[in-house]
Each structure stands twice: as structure tokens, then as C-alpha cells.
PLY file of the C-alpha trace (Angstrom):
ply
format ascii 1.0
element vertex 174
property float x
property float y
property float z
element edge 173
property int vertex1
property int vertex2
end_header
38.47 -45.08 -131.35
37.19 -42.24 -129.16
35.82 -38.80 -129.79
38.51 -36.20 -129.40
38.76 -32.46 -129.79
38.82 -33.05 -133.55
35.13 -33.97 -133.39
34.32 -30.23 -133.22
35.97 -29.71 -136.61
33.91 -32.49 -138.14
30.67 -31.22 -136.62
31.50 -27.68 -137.73
31.36 -28.94 -141.30
27.88 -30.40 -140.89
25.47 -27.61 -141.66
21.95 -27.59 -140.24
18.84 -25.88 -141.53
19.48 -22.65 -139.63
21.79 -21.45 -136.89
21.91 -18.70 -134.30
24.29 -15.79 -134.81
26.93 -15.92 -132.10
26.57 -12.27 -131.02
23.15 -11.01 -132.15
21.30 -14.32 -131.51
19.47 -13.71 -134.79
18.42 -16.85 -136.69
20.43 -17.09 -139.89
20.15 -19.58 -142.76
22.48 -22.47 -143.37
20.77 -25.09 -145.56
17.34 -23.42 -145.47
16.43 -20.19 -147.24
13.03 -19.71 -145.59
11.16 -21.03 -142.55
7.70 -20.66 -141.07
6.09 -21.75 -137.81
2.85 -23.69 -137.40
0.16 -22.45 -135.05
0.44 -25.61 -132.92
3.95 -24.55 -131.72
5.34 -27.97 -132.66
6.26 -27.71 -136.35
8.59 -25.59 -138.46
8.41 -25.63 -142.27
11.67 -25.15 -144.15
12.50 -24.34 -147.77
15.89 -25.84 -148.65
18.54 -23.92 -150.55
18.56 -25.51 -154.02
22.26 -24.66 -154.35
23.23 -26.86 -151.36
25.57 -29.70 -152.28
27.32 -32.54 -150.55
31.11 -32.61 -150.86
30.73 -35.30 -153.54
28.71 -32.84 -155.66
25.27 -34.40 -155.15
22.41 -32.04 -154.24
21.05 -31.88 -150.69
17.34 -32.69 -150.91
14.36 -33.38 -148.69
15.18 -37.08 -148.98
18.38 -36.48 -146.97
16.26 -35.10 -144.13
13.74 -37.95 -144.28
16.72 -40.29 -144.06
17.68 -38.68 -140.72
14.65 -40.32 -139.07
15.35 -43.71 -140.69
19.03 -43.50 -139.76
18.69 -42.28 -136.18
15.89 -44.69 -135.32
17.60 -47.69 -136.89
18.42 -50.69 -134.71
21.70 -50.94 -136.66
23.32 -47.80 -135.27
24.76 -47.74 -131.78
23.83 -44.25 -130.62
21.31 -44.39 -127.76
21.15 -40.62 -127.18
20.40 -39.89 -130.86
17.97 -42.79 -131.14
16.09 -41.50 -128.12
16.12 -37.85 -129.27
14.88 -38.68 -132.78
12.16 -40.90 -131.33
11.01 -39.03 -128.23
11.72 -35.38 -129.08
11.46 -35.18 -132.87
8.11 -36.70 -133.72
8.35 -36.48 -137.51
10.05 -35.07 -140.57
7.93 -34.73 -143.72
8.80 -33.82 -147.30
6.40 -31.86 -149.50
8.65 -31.76 -152.54
12.42 -32.08 -153.15
13.15 -28.80 -151.36
10.38 -28.32 -148.77
10.22 -30.13 -145.45
8.70 -29.83 -142.01
10.14 -30.93 -138.70
7.68 -31.63 -135.89
8.54 -31.87 -132.22
6.72 -34.13 -129.75
5.81 -31.21 -127.47
4.89 -27.56 -127.89
7.81 -25.15 -127.54
8.36 -21.39 -127.52
9.35 -20.14 -130.98
13.05 -19.61 -130.08
13.36 -23.13 -128.73
11.29 -24.61 -131.54
13.57 -23.25 -134.26
16.74 -24.49 -132.58
15.21 -27.90 -131.80
13.99 -28.48 -135.35
17.14 -27.27 -137.11
18.47 -30.71 -137.87
21.31 -31.55 -140.23
20.82 -33.92 -143.15
22.43 -37.32 -143.59
23.54 -38.27 -147.14
21.01 -40.95 -148.04
22.76 -41.64 -151.35
25.98 -42.45 -149.50
24.68 -44.84 -146.87
21.69 -46.39 -148.58
19.97 -49.19 -146.72
21.25 -49.74 -143.18
22.05 -53.29 -142.14
23.87 -55.20 -139.40
27.24 -54.49 -141.07
26.71 -50.72 -141.16
29.03 -49.88 -138.27
31.95 -51.98 -139.52
31.48 -50.81 -143.12
31.37 -47.09 -142.35
33.21 -46.62 -139.04
36.26 -44.98 -140.64
34.69 -43.88 -143.92
34.78 -40.20 -144.92
31.15 -39.15 -145.14
30.17 -36.42 -147.62
29.41 -33.12 -145.87
27.84 -29.76 -146.63
30.38 -27.40 -145.05
33.34 -25.53 -146.57
35.99 -28.16 -145.82
36.37 -31.84 -146.58
38.55 -34.52 -145.10
40.87 -35.68 -147.86
43.14 -38.03 -145.97
43.74 -39.48 -142.54
45.87 -41.99 -140.76
44.02 -43.49 -137.82
45.49 -42.22 -134.55
48.07 -40.02 -136.33
46.66 -37.23 -138.49
43.70 -35.83 -140.41
44.03 -33.58 -143.45
41.20 -31.22 -144.32
41.08 -29.01 -147.39
38.84 -26.10 -148.30
36.46 -27.07 -151.11
37.35 -25.29 -154.33
33.78 -24.69 -155.45
31.88 -24.74 -152.17
28.25 -23.97 -152.92
27.92 -21.27 -150.19
31.30 -19.58 -150.61
29.75 -16.19 -151.38
27.19 -16.19 -148.56
0 1
1 2
2 3
3 4
4 5
5 6
6 7
7 8
8 9
9 10
10 11
11 12
12 13
13 14
14 15
15 16
16 17
17 18
18 19
19 20
20 21
21 22
22 23
23 24
24 25
25 26
26 27
27 28
28 29
29 30
30 31
31 32
32 33
33 34
34 35
35 36
36 37
37 38
38 39
39 40
40 41
41 42
42 43
43 44
44 45
45 46
46 47
47 48
48 49
49 50
50 51
51 52
52 53
53 54
54 55
55 56
56 57
57 58
58 59
59 60
60 61
61 62
62 63
63 64
64 65
65 66
66 67
67 68
68 69
69 70
70 71
71 72
72 73
73 74
74 75
75 76
76 77
77 78
78 79
79 80
80 81
81 82
82 83
83 84
84 85
85 86
86 87
87 88
88 89
89 90
90 91
91 92
92 93
93 94
94 95
95 96
96 97
97 98
98 99
99 100
100 101
101 102
102 103
103 104
104 105
105 106
106 107
107 108
108 109
109 110
110 111
111 112
112 113
113 114
114 115
115 116
116 117
117 118
118 119
119 120
120 121
121 122
122 123
123 124
124 125
125 126
126 127
127 128
128 129
129 130
130 131
131 132
132 133
133 134
134 135
135 136
136 137
137 138
138 139
139 140
140 141
141 142
142 143
143 144
144 145
145 146
146 147
147 148
148 149
149 150
150 151
151 152
152 153
153 154
154 155
155 156
156 157
157 158
158 159
159 160
160 161
161 162
162 163
163 164
164 165
165 166
166 167
167 168
168 169
169 170
170 171
171 172
172 173
């Protein structure tokens, strides 16, 4: 029931809006195709890649990013660090249409820090739906849809995890 080294493999399959290139430090797209900064140095606007799909085939939309705030601030999850971060640091996430969002920080930041701080990953709203007091017991060992190139296809608690490359991963040619 603890996080192990395998957690890195799971997190590596959860794409964010953008990421930083390991060597050049250039900002490169993951789930966003375009981004722009506000003059107030608190907000970044993102255009989502319309090709992006969850491992269950459903499209990734602005609703999945709005759900991040609902999810992380919910009294039904037991994640104090995330609850605090998505309350104190990330002030808001707004949707302008199905594929355009903004992420606003609580404080002004330099552009390099602002882009990395606002590059959140989505949570599949269609999968979890309405959170309630039974959320943790209902989903603790469930295989959540993801946006990365691999999916967990099978596991045996405490013994093994099997991951397979997605046959038709939406970003395979990027």
C-alpha cells in the first residue's frame, strides 16, 4: 500500500500541458499545442491538442482540467500536499471552450517558473464522476485512464504490474 519506485512509471504516463526538454531546457508541447502568457505574470493560456485521448479512447478536453480543481480540493481525497497546492498556489483553472483553458497562479512568477507551475495534468472527469466519501475505497486499486504511450493492463497487488504500449497512441508520431 505504499508508493514504490514503480510510481515513476505511472507518473511518466501522465502527460501535462507542456514539459521542459531534458537537455535544451526548451518548453515543448505535451497536451497543449500553443500557450501564451498574460501581462499580470500569473496566468498562462493553453490550446489543447484536439488529438489527445485517454487510454479508454475518450478525448481529453478542458473539462478534464476543470475537474483537477474539483478533485484536488475535494474533502474526499486524502492528499494534503495536493489539496494545499491546488488551493494556495493554483488560484484557478478556466475553460473558454472544449480545447482552450487558462491556469492562474496565486502569485506573480517569472515566465520560466510560471510555465512550469501552470503545466498541470488532467484528471479523467468521465472516469471518476462525482466524488463522495467512498471514493478512496472505490478507486484505490483501479486502473485510471491515462494520456501517455503505455497502459496498465494487469496487476497483482504486491506481486507484479504489466504495462503495454498502446497500439494507436494518439501522439505516436510526435
